[in-house]
N, C-alpha and C positions, 0 to 999 in steps of 0.2 A: 349832456343828448337833446335836449331844449335847443342847443346851439345849432346842429349837426341837422333837426331839419329844419331849424330854420335855413340853414345855408341851402340843404339838398330844393328846401320851397324855392328860394332866390333863383338856384342857376335854372331852377323845371320853367319857370314866369320867364325867364329873360330868352330859352330859348322858344318857347310855344310864342315870342314875339316878334318873332323873327319872319318879317314878308318875303311872300315868295314872287320873284319877278316875271311880270306878265307876258307868254309868251305870243299874246294875239296879235292881228298885223297882217300884214300882205309881207311875202317873202319873194323876193330874186333869186336864179342863180348863179354864183361865182364861180370861177376857177379855183380849185384848193391851190394852201400854195406848200412849197416841198417839204414845209413842218407839220402841215398837217396832214400829208402823207406818211409820214415818217410818223407821227405819232398813232396814227391808224393801221400801220403794219403792212401798209397794200402790198401785195404782187404785184401792181401797174400802176401805171401814170392815167388811168382814164376817170372820167368824169359825167356827170350827166350835164347838158346845156338847156339854154331856151324852157324854162319849168319856169312855172308859178305855184304857190305855196298861197293859199289865204284860210287863218287860224282865226276862226271865230270865238266870239265871249260865250257863245254857248254851247262848247267844246266839240262843236263842228269844224268842220275841216273840207278842200277841195283843193288836189293837187291836180294841174296839166302839166302831164309831162311825158316825152319816149311816143307822143300821139296818143296817148291814154287820157284820162278824165275820171279822179275816184274821187267818192266821197265817205265820209264817215266819220267818226267819232275821234278824240284826242285828250291823253293826260299825262299829268307830267308827275314823275316820280324820282324826287332828288334832282341831278340837272339832267335828266333822260325825256322826250319828250318820245310820246308810242302814237302813232296816227294805224288805227284800229279800221281798216276800208270795209264797207261795210255794200259799197255798189261801187262796178269798175265798167268802163266804156270804153270802147276805141273812139277818138276822135272823129272817125270818119263814119261811124254809126252807131248816134248817140242816141238812139232809141232804145234797142235790143242793150239789155246789158252783158255781160261776161261770161256764161255760163263756168268756168273753169273755177276753180277754187281764188276767193276773192282775198283769201288771208296771205297768196304771193304776194300782195300789191301792199299787206302791211309796211312799217316800216319804225323805225327805232333810232332817231336821233341824239346826238349826244347836244346839249345847250350851252352854248359859247356865251361871250357878252351880247352882240347882235345876230348871233348867228346860230345856227342850225347846221352839222353833220352829220351824214347816218355813212358807213360803209356796207355794202350790199355785192352781190356774186350778182353779174352776168345772167339773162334769162338762157342765152343761148345755150352757153356751155356749163356753167354754174360752176366754175373754178375760178374766175378771172373777179380782181376785185374791183370794184369802182365807186369810186365816194360822189355823194350826192350832196351839195352845199349850196345852200338859202342862207342870204344875207336880208335882214331886215328893211323895207326898204322906209 
């Protein structure tokens, strides 16, 4: 019985020492591969381009994408990065925030080696899949 407790304690100690990979840094868009489209089971080959994502050490982020700029907080759970938007602006009007639901601008990314990939629906039709892939610079 004593040996069992020692064994369980050692296992818990080993797993608690596992370090979480840092996701902070500057990311830029990259075109997803055919394998990535297949992995996410998309119904199209659309992807987001010309976007940047700054993940800061203080758990804040800045996302510039599709004529928008979003600010908020990020969190990591296992291999998933969640971006919770608190403010979103049109790049043509950075004074007045967007009044509609900022939750529409939240993202959930799957974390890979040096990249983040999210699958979303297009705002226009809410049916067509689009992949958003960011690569650490």
